[in-house]
C-alpha positions, 0 to 999 in steps of 0.5 A, spaced: 883 703 827 882 696 831 877 700 836 872 703 831 866 700 830 864 696 824 858 693 820 859 686 820 853 684 816 851 689 811 845 685 808 837 687 808 833 685 814 829 679 813 823 681 814 822 688 811 816 694 815 814 699 811 810 705 813 804 704 811 804 698 815 807 702 821 801 707 820 796 702 820 798 698 827 798 705 830 791 706 828 789 699 830 792 700 837 789 707 838 785 706 844 777 707 842 774 714 843 768 714 848 763 720 847 760 722 855 752 719 853 747 725 853 744 727 860 737 728 859 734 731 864 725 730 865 724 734 872 726 739 877 729 733 881 733 730 876 736 738 875 738 738 881 741 731 881 745 733 875 748 740 878 751 736 884 754 733 880 757 737 875 758 742 882 762 736 885 767 735 878 768 743 878 770 741 886 775 736 885 778 739 880 779 746 884 781 741 889 787 738 885 789 745 882 787 750 886 792 755 883 789 754 876 785 760 875 782 756 869 778 751 873 774 757 877 773 761 871 769 754 868 765 753 874 763 760 874 761 759 867 757 754 869 753 757 874 751 763 870 749 758 865 744 756 870 743 762 872 745 762 879 749 768 880 750 768 886 754 762 886 757 764 880 759 771 884 761 766 890 766 762 886 769 768 883 770 772 890 773 764 892 778 764 886 780 772 888 782 769 896 787 765 891 789 770 887 787 777 888 792 779 884 791 776 877 787 781 872 785 776 868 780 774 873 777 780 875 777 782 868 773 776 868 769 777 874 766 784 871 764 781 864 759 776 868 756 782 871 756 786 864 754 779 860 747 779 865 746 787 865 748 787 873 751 795 871 752 797 879 755 790 880 760 791 875 761 798 876 764 795 884 767 790 881 772 794 877 773 799 881 775 794 886 780 791 881 783 799 879 784 801 886 788 793 887 792 794 880 792 800 878 798 800 873 793 794 869 791 799 863 786 794 861 782 794 867 782 802 866 780 801 859 774 796 860 772 801 866 771 807 861 768 803 856 762 801 860 761 807 863 761 810 855 756 804 853 751 806 859 751 813 856 754 815 863 759 821 861 760 824 868 762 817 871 767 815 865 770 822 865 771 821 872 774 814 871 778 817 866 781 823 871 783 818 876 786 814 871 790 820 869 792 821 875 796 815 875 800 818 868 799 812 864 802 811 857 800 815 851 794 811 848 791 812 855 791 820 855 789 819 846 783 814 849 781 820 853 782 826 848 777 822 843 772 820 848 771 828 849 771 828 842 766 823 841 761 827 846 762 834 842 767 837 848 773 839 843 775 845 848 776 839 854 779 834 848 784 840 846 785 841 854 786 834 855 792 833 850 795 839 853 796 836 859 799 829 856 805 833 852 806 837 859 806 831 862 811 827 857 814 833 854 818 829 848 818 829 841 813 823 840 808 826 845 808 834 841 808 830 834 801 825 836 799 832 839 799 835 833 797 829 828 790 830 832 790 837 832 790 836 824 786 830 823 781 828 829 780 836 832 780 839 825 784 845 828 790 847 823 792 853 828 793 849 833 797 844 830 801 849 827 803 852 834 805 844 837 809 844 832 813 851 833 812 849 841 817 843 840 822 847 836 822 852 842 819 849 848 823 841 848 830 840 850 836 840 844 836 833 844 829 833 843 827 839 838 833 837 833 830 830 831 829 830 824 822 827 824 820 834 828 822 839 822 820 833 817 812 833 820 813 840 821 815 841 814 810 836 811 804 839 815 805 846 812 805 843 804 799 840 806 796 846 808 798 849 801 804 854 806 809 853 801 813 859 804 813 857 811 815 849 808 821 852 805 823 856 811 823 850 816 827 846 811 832 851 811 832 852 818 834 844 819 839 845 813 842 850 817 841 847 824 843 839 822 848 840 816 844 836 812 847 834 806 854 835 809 856 828 810 860 827 817 859 834 819 857 834 826 853 840 829 857 844 834 855 842 841 852 836 839 853 829 841 854 823 836 848 822 831 846 815 832 845 811 825 837 812 826 838 819 826 843 820 821 838 816 817 832 820 818 837 826 817 838 824 810 831 822 808 829 830 811 834 832 805 831 829 800 825 830 802 827 838 802 830 837 794 823 834 793 820 839 795 824 845 791 823 840 785 816 841 786 815 847 788 821 852 787 824 855 782 832 853 779 835 858 783 833 854 790 834 848 787 841 850 786 842 853 793 841 846 796 
């Protein structure tokens, strides 16, 4: 007890400081903000002098922090605003010597050329970028966007084909198919989606293919074929997912094919043992919690379907 610190004087301090006083003193002690003077240029000589001063400022910033890409981009932007495009390109080329694998830097370089309608130069920059960084998707997206905006469909298709050789993610394949759809080439778009499903044989790819066929291509027969292929061609761990049966049955119900939907629900009930808690289908590994929830939702959807479209005997059979 004797070693513990004790407060000897509990009386209030003789000088009390309020919060208002603290804030007032802080405001009084702030340094005055200095606004840069407005530079008025009257002739070409003053303009060139101004440019030299600004360039010296940017060069000093680059010398102090050479690896900071923002300094290079601001420098190039300054040259662009003054219509000094060769100098702006030179700044970007110098920056690429420092950070050649920085995709953001390549993107800013290409946007400089695109903003000022130097299409061939922008094409060259993006071509260099995707050759060096083929796994950076937004460079490819910018490349195909530019080609489509200038109306060069063959070159846009060629860029997409180069991109697909690198086996990008699902969204890239969907973008390619939608591009062909916008151009009215639906047969080519369908071939692209088939290539996508073959490249990534999974329930996700087949479901996206079927959804695209139904809503975008307006091809009900193709969508039905894709759903059927998903149940037949995929591996059991992919084809036996509840969401595959659920989306297939919902698709048939939207098309008014109620008997087809009923057959799918019955097949799923038998194959996945829906409505039988704790029962594991033979030859199947332990079901995850997420998949079990999906199966329960599928069983509830089956019951709801029979209540809306079935009869009393069908409801009792569930």
